[in-house]
C-alpha positions as CSV (number, residue, x, y, z in Angstrom):
1,X,4.6,-27.0,164.1
2,X,7.2,-27.9,161.2
3,X,11.1,-26.7,161.3
4,X,9.9,-23.8,159.7
5,X,7.3,-22.7,162.0
6,X,10.3,-23.1,165.3
7,X,13.0,-20.9,163.3
8,X,10.2,-18.0,163.0
9,X,8.4,-18.5,166.3
10,X,10.7,-18.0,169.3
11,X,11.1,-20.5,171.8
12,X,8.7,-20.2,174.7
13,X,11.6,-18.9,177.9
14,X,11.0,-20.0,181.6
15,X,12.0,-18.7,184.3
16,X,13.3,-21.1,187.4
17,X,13.9,-19.0,191.0
18,X,15.3,-22.0,193.0
19,X,17.8,-22.1,195.6
20,X,18.6,-25.7,195.2
21,X,21.1,-26.6,192.4
22,X,20.1,-30.0,191.7
23,X,16.2,-28.6,191.8
24,X,17.4,-26.0,189.4
25,X,18.8,-28.4,187.0
26,X,16.2,-31.2,187.0
27,X,13.2,-28.2,186.0
28,X,16.0,-27.5,183.5
29,X,16.5,-30.7,182.0
30,X,12.9,-31.4,182.2
31,X,11.5,-28.5,180.2
32,X,14.5,-28.4,177.6
33,X,13.3,-31.7,176.7
34,X,9.8,-30.2,176.2
35,X,11.5,-27.7,173.9
36,X,11.3,-24.5,176.4
37,X,14.2,-22.0,176.7
38,X,15.2,-21.9,180.0
39,X,17.1,-19.2,182.3
40,X,18.0,-19.9,186.3
41,X,17.9,-17.6,189.0
42,X,19.1,-18.9,192.6
43,X,17.0,-16.6,194.7
44,X,14.7,-13.5,194.8
45,X,16.6,-10.9,194.4
46,X,18.2,-12.5,191.0
47,X,15.2,-13.6,189.6
48,X,14.1,-9.9,189.9
49,X,17.1,-8.8,188.1
50,X,16.3,-10.9,185.2
51,X,12.7,-11.0,185.1
52,X,13.2,-7.2,184.3
53,X,15.9,-7.4,182.2
54,X,14.4,-10.0,179.8
55,X,11.5,-11.7,178.5
56,X,9.9,-15.0,180.0
57,X,6.7,-16.7,179.4
58,X,6.7,-18.3,182.6
59,X,7.8,-18.0,186.0
60,X,8.9,-21.0,188.0
61,X,9.3,-20.3,191.6
62,X,10.4,-21.4,195.3
63,X,9.2,-19.9,197.9
64,X,11.8,-20.8,200.9
65,X,15.1,-18.9,199.4
66,X,17.6,-16.9,201.1
67,X,18.3,-12.5,200.6
68,X,14.6,-12.1,199.4
69,X,12.0,-15.3,199.4
70,X,9.4,-16.5,196.5
71,X,6.4,-14.8,198.1
72,X,8.4,-11.2,198.3
73,X,9.7,-11.7,194.8
74,X,6.3,-12.4,193.5
75,X,4.7,-9.5,195.6
76,X,7.4,-7.1,194.3
77,X,7.2,-7.7,190.6
78,X,3.7,-7.6,190.3
79,X,3.6,-4.1,191.9
80,X,6.6,-3.1,189.5
81,X,4.5,-2.1,186.6
82,X,7.1,-3.4,184.3
83,X,5.8,-6.4,181.6
84,X,7.2,-9.0,183.5
85,X,4.8,-8.3,186.5
86,X,1.6,-9.8,183.9
87,X,4.0,-13.1,183.6
88,X,2.2,-16.4,184.8
89,X,4.0,-17.3,188.2
90,X,3.8,-20.9,188.8
91,X,5.0,-21.9,192.6
92,X,6.2,-25.1,193.2
93,X,7.5,-25.5,197.2
94,X,7.9,-28.3,199.9
95,X,5.2,-26.0,201.8
96,X,1.6,-27.6,201.7
97,X,-0.8,-25.9,204.1
98,X,-3.9,-24.1,202.7
99,X,-2.4,-20.8,204.4
100,X,1.1,-21.1,202.1
101,X,-1.5,-21.7,198.9
102,X,-3.0,-18.3,199.8
103,X,-0.4,-16.4,200.6
104,X,1.0,-17.5,196.8
105,X,-2.3,-16.3,195.5
106,X,-2.2,-12.8,197.4
107,X,1.3,-12.7,196.2
108,X,0.4,-13.1,192.6
109,X,0.4,-16.9,191.5
110,X,-1.2,-18.7,189.1
111,X,-1.4,-21.7,190.5
112,X,0.6,-23.7,193.2
113,X,2.4,-27.4,193.8
114,X,4.1,-28.7,196.5
115,X,7.2,-31.3,195.9
116,X,8.6,-33.3,194.6
117,X,7.3,-32.8,190.9
118,X,7.5,-35.5,188.2
119,X,8.7,-34.5,185.2
120,X,6.0,-35.0,182.7
121,X,3.8,-33.0,185.6
122,X,5.8,-30.0,185.1
123,X,5.8,-30.4,181.5
124,X,2.2,-30.5,181.5
125,X,1.5,-27.5,184.2
126,X,4.0,-25.4,182.6
127,X,2.9,-26.4,178.9
128,X,-0.9,-24.9,180.1
129,X,0.8,-22.0,181.6
130,X,2.3,-20.7,178.7
131,X,-0.1,-21.7,176.0
132,X,2.1,-24.3,174.4
133,X,-0.5,-27.0,174.7
134,X,-2.8,-25.1,172.1
């Protein structure tokens, strides 16, 4: 893509939802290096507000968070009928059981990764899920 093309095409936007500021910072740095625009939320409630008010191309969601966990956030967003309800979601969590993977799928996750996730791996999954890898 040329410089002119980048000026015409808006950056792909990712909403990172995780209660850990270190995790959010790690993901943000990795994704900004890859050319993505990033916004952050500390829990599902804050994420719901941001998802309904903004335009995002991908949601990266942790499971275990205060106020509203990641599964509840995804279920509510998918049921909302809002355009944000169809945005792809990547769940990244420490939970590694098959039941957790199934619950994520039922909640509306498109893909599931177990922490820790290497920078290049994160960038690759995000590129595929946003269509940036085309």
